[in-house]
N, C-alpha and C positions, 0 to 999 in steps of 0.2 A: 336605169330609169323603169324597167319592168317591174324592180322590186319595189320602187316608190309608188308606182301605180297600185300595187297589190295592197301596200299598206294603207293607201287613201282609200280604196274600195273597201277594205276591211274595217276601216273607221267608220265609213258611212252604213255599212250593214250592222256593225255592233251599236252604233249610235241609234238607228231604227229599233234594234231590238230593246235598247235600255228604255227609250221612249215608249215602245209597244208594251211592255211590262208596267212601267209607272203609270201611264195612261189607261191601261186595263183597269186600274184602281180608280184613277181621278174621273175619267169620263163616265164610267159606269156610275160612280157615286153622284156625280153632277146631274145625271139624267134622272136618277131616282130620288134625288136629294129632297125635292118639295113634297113627294109622296111619303118618303120614310120619315120625314121631320113632322108632317102633319099627323102621321100615325103616332109618333113618339110624343107629340104634344097631347094627343087624345088620351094617351095611356098614362100621362105623368100626373094627372090630377091637380095641374096648376103649377107644379115645379119646373117645368121646362116651358120656355115661351119663345123659342127660336123659330126664325122664318127662313125658308129655303130660299126664295127669291131675294130677300135682304142679304143673306149669306153670299150668294153668287154675285150680287151688286157690289158688295164690299170687296169680294176678290178682283173684280175688275176694275174697280177704282184704284185700288192700291197697285195693281198690275200695271195700269196706265201711268200712274205717278212714278212708280218704280223704274220704267223704262228710260227716264231721263238720266238715272245715276247708273243704270246697268252698263253702258259702254265702258266707263272707267274702271268699274269692277272687274270686267272681263279683260281689259288691258293690264290691270295690275296684277291678277292672279292667273290669267289664263282661262280659256274656255273649259277645259277638263274640270279644274277644281270648281268653278263657278257652277257647272251643271251639277256636280256632286252636292253642293251645298244647297242648290235650289231643289233638288230631289228630296233631301233630308226634310225639308219643310212641306213638301207634298206629302210625306210619310206621316207627319205630324198631324197634318189635317184629316187624312184618312183614319187614322187612330181614334180620334176624338168622337167618331161615331159610335164606338163600342159602347161608350156610356154618355148619352146626350147631355150636355150641360150648357145653358145659354152662353155664359162667359167663354166656354172653351169653343163653341161653335164660331163666335164671331172673332175670338182671339186668332183661331186656326184660319179663318178666312183672311186675316190681315197677313199671316205669315205665308200662307200659300200664293197670296197676291204678289208680294215682294219676291218670293220664290220663283213664281212664273216668270217675272220679268227679267231676272238674271238668267234663268234657265233657257229662256227662249232667244234672248239676245246672244248668249254664248253658243247656242245651237245653230244659229243662222251664221255666226262666225265660223265656226268649226266646219260646217258643211261647205262654206265658200273657200277656206284654205284647204280643203281636200277635194277641189273640184277645179277645173278649167274651163274654158270656153267650150271645149268639145263634150265634157262630162256634166255641166251643171245641170242640165234638163235631166238626163238619166238619173243622177244622184238625187235630185229632188224628188223624182217619181219613186225611186227606191225607198227613201226614207219616208214619203208620204204613204206609200202602201203599207210598209211595215208598221208605222205609227198607227194607222187606221185598223189594223188588225186588232188593236185594243178594243175597238167596238163590237168585233165580233166575239172574241173570247169573253169578255167581262159580262156581256148581256146574255150569252149563252147560260153562264152560270147564274146570272140574275133571273132568268126565266124559270130555271128549275127550283130555285129557292122560293120564288115568290108566286109560282103558278097557282092559280085557284084562290089567291088569298083576298079577301075583301078589304082586310086591314093588316098592315104589316106588323106582326108581333115583335116583341123584344128578342126572342129567340131566333126568329128568322133575320132580324137585323144583324144579331151578333154573327150568325152563320155567314152572312153575306160579307160583312165587313172584316172578319177574320180572314177569309181567303183574299179580300181585295188588299188588305194590309200586307199579307204575304207577297203578293204580286208587286207591290210599291217597294218593298225592301229588295227584293230581286232585282227590279229594275235600277234601283240606286247602286246596288253592288256592280252593275254592268258598267257603270261609269268609270269604276277603277281600272277596267282593262282596255280602255282606249289608248291608242299609241300617240304620243306627242310629236308626230312627224309633221312637220310644217313644210310645204314645198317652197323652194328657193326660185322656181322657174316663174318669174312675173311676166315673161314673154307670152304665156298663154292666157294670161288674164285680159278679158275684154274690157276696154274702157271707151265709153262713149262720151264726147264732150257735151256739155249741157247745150240745151237749145240757145240759138241765137237770140230768141225772143226774151229769154231771161236776163234780167240785170244783174242777178247773182253771180259771183265768181264760180267757175266750174271746180268742183272738189276733185274731180278725177283727171284733171289736166294740169293740176298745179302741184304745190308742195305736198299735198295729202298723200301722193303717191310713195313719198319717201324714197325716190330712186337713187337719190346721192346719199341717203342715210337709211338703208332698208331696215336696220335693226332698232331705229329710234322709235320709241313709245311716246304716245302724246300723254301729257298730264291729264288728270281728270277734268280740269276746268277746259283745256282745248278739246277733249272728246266731247264735252256738252255743248260747246261752241260749234263744233263740226255738225253736231245732229241739228242745231237750230238753223245753221247755213243750209243743210241739205233739205230739211223742211221747206225752205223758202224757194226752192228750185221749181220751175214749172212742171217737171216730170213729177217730182215727188208729191206736189200738190194734187195733180191730177189722179196719181195712182192712189191718193188718200181717200178718195171717193169710193173707189173699188175696194180698197181695204175696209173702209167703215162698213160697207155692205155685208163683207164677210163676218165683221163682228156682230151686226145685227142679226144675221142669219144663223151665226154660231149660237146665239142667244137661243133662237127659235129652236133649232134641232137639238140642241144639248139639254135645254131646260125646259122649254114651253110645250114644245110638240108632244113628248112624252107625257107630260102632266095632262094635257088635252085628251090623250087617248085613255090615260087611266081615270080621268074624271068623267068620261062618256058612259052614262048609265045605260045606254043602249046595248053596251057590249057586256053587260051583266057581270058574273065573276070571272070572266075572261080578260077583264079591263086591265088588271095589275100584271097578268102574265104577258098581255100583248106589249107592255111597257119593255120588257126585255127583248121580244121579237122584233119591235120597233128598232131598238138599238143595234141589234144583229144585221138588219138590212140596211140601216144607215152606214154601219161599218162595211158591208158588202160593196155598197155604192162607192164608198171612199176608196176601198182597196183595189176595185176593179178600174176605177178613174186612175188612181195613181200609177197601177201596172201599165195600163195602156198609154198614158201621157208621160210616163217616166221611161220604162223599159223600151219602148218604141217611139221615145222622143224624137229622134231624127225623122222618123216617117210622119208622125202626128204634127210635127212642127215644120214640116215642109213648107206650108203656106202662111207660116207665122203663128203666134201664140193667139191672135185675135179670134180665129175660127173656133178654137176650144172653148174660150171665154164665153163667146156668143152660144155655143151648144149647152153649157152649163146654165146660162141665162135662160134659154128656151125651156130646159128641163126643170128649171125652178118655177117658172111663170106656170107651167102645167100642173105642178105640185101644188102651188098656192090656190089654183083654181079647184082643184079636186078637194083639197083641204076645206076651202070655204063652203062647199056644198056637202060635205060628208061629216062634218064634226059640229057639235052644238057651239054657238056664239060664246057661251059663259064657261066653257070647259077650261079656259087657262086659270080661271079663279075659283072655280068649285064644282063639285059633283052636280052634273046637270043631265036631265032627260028631255032638254028643250028639243022640239021639232026641228029637222034638219031639211035642206032643199032635196037631199037625196036621202033615201033610208040609209042610215049609217052601215057602212060596210067595211068589216075588218081587213078584207083583202085590199081593197082600195086605200085604206089607211097604212097598210105595210107597203104597198106600191109607192105611195108618197114617200114613205122613209127611205126607200132606194134612190128615188129620184132626188131627195134632198142630199143624201150622201154623194152621190154621183156628181151632181152639179156643183157641190162645195169642192170636191177634188179638182174640178175643172178650173175653178177660180184660184184655189190656193196653190196648186202646182205651178200654174203660169206666173202668179205673183212671186212666187219663190225664184223662178227661173228668171224672170225679168230683172228682179233686185239683184241676183248674183251676177247677172249679165251686165247690167249698167253700173253697178257700184262695187266691184270686188275689192278695192282697196278701201273702201269706206263700208265694209260689211257690218261691222258692230253698230254704228249709228243708223245705217239703212235698216237693219233688221230690228233695231230698237224702236226706231219710228213706226215701222210696220205694225209691232206689236202694241205700241202706244195707241196708235189710231184704232187698231182692232179692238183693243181692251177697253177703251174708253166708250167705243160705240156699243160694245157688249154690255157694260156697265148701264148705259142708258137704255139698252134694250131690257135688262132685268129690272130696272127701276120702273119702267112703264108697264112691264108684265103684270105687276101687281094691282093694275088699275083698269087696262085697256082690255076690252073683249077681242075675240079672235079677229073679227072682221077688220078692226083698226089696225091690229098688229100686221096683218097680211097686207093692207094697204101701204103700210111704210115700207115694206119689204120689196113690194112692186116697183114704188117710185124710186127709192134708193138703188135697187138693183138695174133699172133702167138707166139710170143716170151713171152709176158705177161702171157698167158695161161699155157706154160710149166713151168715158173717160179713159179706160184702159186701152180701148181701140186707138185713141188719138195717141197715146204715148207709143204703142207699138208701131203704129204708121210712122211716127217720128224717129224711132230707133232704126227701122228698116231704112228710111231714107238716109239716115246718117251712115249706116254701113255701106249703102251704095255709093255714097260721095267719098268713101275712102277712111272714114274715122273708125277704124276696126281695132286695131291693137297699139299698144304703146312700145 
C-alpha cells in the first residue's frame, strides 16, 4: 500500500513538472502574444496580418468544442498517451511564432485548442485516479503550485529579453520563442515517464449522491460506478451522453457559473491585463518589461495560493472550501478596483496616454498582478478539489465539462476584448465573480450537508 501511495505521489509531482515546462512556454506566449503579433505586423510591411486576440479566441472556441469528444479519447487510449498527443500540439503552436505567418498562426490556434481539450481532460482523469478522498485537496494544490511556476520562470526570461524595448524586434522574438519551444519539448518528454499505475481501491473514493431537488439520475450512485464491472469502459457515445447528463445536474449547473468566471478572468489576466500594462504610455519604455514582471507576480500569487491551499489543505479546508473561494473573490474585487483607477480605459485596445483616476503607478499594477494570481488559485484549487471529491468515477466527463465551460467563457472574453474598453471588461468580471462565488458556496453547503447525513462513501 505504501508503494502504491509513493507511485501516486510520484505521478502527481511529475504531472506538475510536465505541465510546468509546457505552460512555461504557452502561458508566457499567450501573455505576450498580442504585443508580439502587433510588433510583427508592424515590421512585416503588410505580409503578416494576424491578430493576437483573434488567435486566442480561436483557441478557446476549439477548446470548448473539443471537450465534448475528449472523454472518449481519454477512455480509448488512456490519459498518459492523450496528454502526450495534446502536448505535441502545444509545441507546434509555440514553434510557429519563430516565423509568423497568418495561416500558421490560425492553424496553430486550432491545433492547440483541440490539444488543450484532450490534455486537460486527461489531466483531470489522471489526477483523480492518483488521488483519494484524503489526498485530492493536497494533490490538487501540489499540481496547481507546480503548474503556476510556469508563469514565474517564463516571465523572468521574457522580462530580460524584452526589457527596455518599445517595439519587439524579430531578433528578440526569435530569442524568446526558441527558449520557449525548448521548454515545451522538455515538458512533452516528461509525459513519457509517468507511471500507468491505476488504483484499485474504490473504497477511498468519495461519492456524493446528487441533490434531491435534481430530477436527473445520479451518475455517482448508479451504474456509472461500474462496481460490478470495474474494468468495463464506456463507448465514445456513452461517454458523451454521461457528460450531457452530468451537465444537467443541479450541482454542475451551479458550479458552471463559478467555472465561467474563472474562464473570463483567465482571459483577463493571461491576455488582456498584460496588454493593458504594455499599452500604458505613462510607463514609458518600461512598459514592455513590466509585461514580464506582471506575469512573474501573477505566477507568484498562483504558486503561493496553490501551496497554501494544497500542501496545507487539511488545515485550510477545515471550515470548508467556501471561505477560500470568498477570499479569492475579495482579493479579485480589490484588484479590479485598483486596475480601474490605475490604467487608461483604452489600454486593452491601443497605446494610450489617457488620464487615469490615479496617477499610473507601476507598483500598484504589479500588486494587482499578484492579487489576480492568488485569487485565481483560490478559485481553481477549490474547483478541482470539489469536482474530484464529488465525481471521482465520472472524472473524465466532469473535468471535460469544467474545461468546456471555462474555455467557452474564455473565448467570449477574448472576443469582446477586441471591442470593449477596460471599464466594461471589469464590470463583467465583477458581476460574474459575485454570482459565481455565491453559486459555489451553495454547492459546498449542499455537499457538507450530504456528508453530515451520511452520504460519504460507497
